[in-house]
C-alpha positions in Angstrom: 0.0 0.1 -0.1 1.4 3.5 -1.1 -0.1 6.7 0.2 -1.0 9.7 -1.4 -0.5 13.3 0.8 -1.2 16.6 -1.0 -2.4 19.6 -1.1 -3.0 23.4 -3.3 -2.6 26.5 -3.3 -5.9 28.4 -4.6 -7.1 31.7 -5.3 -10.7 32.8 -5.3 -11.1 29.0 -3.6 -10.8 27.8 -7.7 -8.0 29.0 -9.1 -4.9 26.2 -8.4 -1.9 28.3 -8.7 0.3 25.4 -6.7 0.0 22.2 -6.2 2.7 19.6 -4.2 2.7 15.7 -3.2 4.0 13.7 -1.0 3.8 9.6 -1.9 5.4 7.6 0.7 4.9 3.7 0.7 3.3 1.8 3.9 5.2 2.7 6.6 4.9 6.6 5.6 9.0 6.6 3.8 8.8 8.9 1.4 9.2 7.5 -2.0 8.6 11.1 -4.1 7.8 14.8 -3.5 6.8 17.6 -5.9 6.3 20.9 -6.0 3.8 22.4 -9.1 3.2 25.9 -9.9 1.1 27.2 -12.6 3.0 29.8 -14.4 0.0 30.7 -16.4 -1.6 32.2 -13.7 -1.0 35.7 -13.4 -0.1 36.7 -9.2 1.1 40.5 -10.2 -1.9 41.9 -8.4 -1.6 38.5 -5.3 0.6 39.9 -2.8 1.1 36.5 -0.5 0.6 34.0 -3.5 3.0 35.8 -5.4 5.8 35.7 -2.0 5.1 32.4 -1.7 5.9 31.9 -6.0 9.0 33.3 -5.4 10.5 31.3 -2.0 9.3 28.1 -3.6 9.8 28.4 -7.6 13.5 28.1 -7.3 12.4 23.7 -5.9 9.8 23.6 -7.9 8.2 21.9 -11.2 7.2 25.0 -13.3 4.3 24.2 -15.8 2.1 26.9 -18.4 -1.3 25.2 -17.8 -3.6 23.5 -15.2 -3.3 20.1 -17.7 -0.2 19.9 -16.8 -0.1 20.6 -13.2 -3.1 18.6 -13.7 -1.2 15.2 -15.3 1.9 15.8 -12.7 -0.6 14.5 -10.4 -3.5 12.1 -12.0 -1.2 9.1 -12.0 -1.7 9.0 -8.8 -5.3 10.2 -7.8 -5.9 7.3 -10.5 -3.9 4.7 -8.8 -6.2 2.3 -7.3 -3.9 0.8 -4.9 -2.3 4.4 -3.6 -4.9 5.5 -0.7 -5.3 9.8 -1.4 -5.5 12.3 1.9 -6.2 15.4 2.2 -7.3 18.0 5.0 -11.1 18.5 4.0 -12.6 18.2 0.5 -11.4 21.7 -0.5 -8.4 20.2 -2.7 -10.4 17.9 -4.4 -13.2 20.3 -5.2 -11.0 22.9 -6.6 -9.5 20.5 -9.3 -12.7 19.4 -10.3 -14.2 22.9 -10.6 -10.9 23.0 -13.4 -11.7 20.3 -15.0 -15.2 21.5 -15.1 -13.7 25.4 -16.3 -11.3 23.6 -19.1 -14.0 21.2 -20.2 -12.2 17.8 -19.0 -13.8 15.4 -17.0 -14.0 15.2 -13.3 -11.7 13.8 -11.0 -14.1 10.8 -9.1 -13.3 7.5 -6.6 -12.3 8.2 -2.8 -10.4 9.5 -0.9 -9.5 9.8 2.8 -10.7 13.4 3.9 -9.0 14.1 7.1 -11.1 16.0 8.6 -13.9 13.8 7.8 -11.4 10.8 9.8 -11.0 13.3 13.3 -15.2 14.0 13.3 -15.8 10.4 12.9 -13.6 9.2 15.6 -14.8 12.4 17.8 -11.4 14.0 18.0 -11.8 17.6 19.3 -11.6 20.2 16.7 -10.9 23.5 18.0 -9.4 25.1 14.9 -9.4 22.8 11.9 -6.6 24.4 10.1 -2.8 22.7 9.4 -1.6 25.5 11.7 -2.7 24.9 14.6 -1.9 20.8 14.2 1.4 21.8 13.3 1.6 23.4 16.6 -0.3 21.0 18.6 2.8 18.1 17.6 5.3 20.7 17.7 6.1 20.5 13.6 8.3 22.5 11.4 5.7 24.2 9.6 5.5 26.8 6.5 2.0 27.6 5.5 0.4 28.1 2.5 4.0 26.6 1.0 1.9 23.2 -0.7 4.8 20.3 0.5 5.2 21.9 4.4 1.0 21.5 4.3 1.3 18.1 2.6 4.1 17.3 5.1 2.2 18.0 8.6 -0.6 16.1 7.4 1.4 13.3 6.6 3.0 13.3 10.0 0.0 14.1 11.8 -2.2 10.8 9.3 0.8 8.7 10.9 0.7 9.5 14.4 -3.3 9.9 14.6 -3.3 5.7 12.5 -0.4 4.8 14.5 -0.6 5.6 17.2 -4.8 4.4 17.7 -4.5 1.1 15.9 -9.1 1.1 16.4 -9.1 4.5 14.7 -11.6 4.4 12.0 -10.8 5.8 8.4 -12.9 5.3 5.9 -12.8 6.8 2.1 -15.6 9.5 1.2 -16.6 9.6 -2.3 -14.8 13.2 -4.3 -16.9 16.0 -4.5 -18.1 16.9 -8.0 -20.1 19.6 -7.9 -22.7 21.1 -10.2 -22.0 24.8 -8.4 -18.9 26.0 -9.7 -16.8 27.6 -6.3 -15.1 30.5 -9.0 -17.5 31.4 -12.1 -15.9 34.3 -12.3 -12.9 31.8 -13.5 -13.0 32.7 -16.8 
């Protein structure tokens, strides 16, 4: 079994300008990790995203379209032998919104929504963000860096699953809505 921990950075909830993933084996050993930046997204009027991209661009794979960005992660998402894990549903919702806007087929299937896992196991969620969990477990974290977000997600997932063998982890259906989060995209 392998795990894919992944995260997106978006403008207006939908427009993905940066994505990162970490692929691990069943023991959470990192097999591959990557940051991908879509250089076709205009960030000139977006202060924080522009700064973050400039900080990460040297270590990233740069692409010039959403299709190229998506193709970087698609083989992992389609692989039924990989458990896909996200911190919430927004990353999949944004991907399917983008696919819809580009007249491409949506992603279907299931994934582990870590927020849902915590709720289903009655874990108190005083705050629902990765920074909270990074602080709680004293993990190094660079917010809005999708690779750092993926790493924190991997670590907290590993801690909860390994330390709680009775923890119930179920996959949920990938969200695919008719309403797009950012209909002003085009």
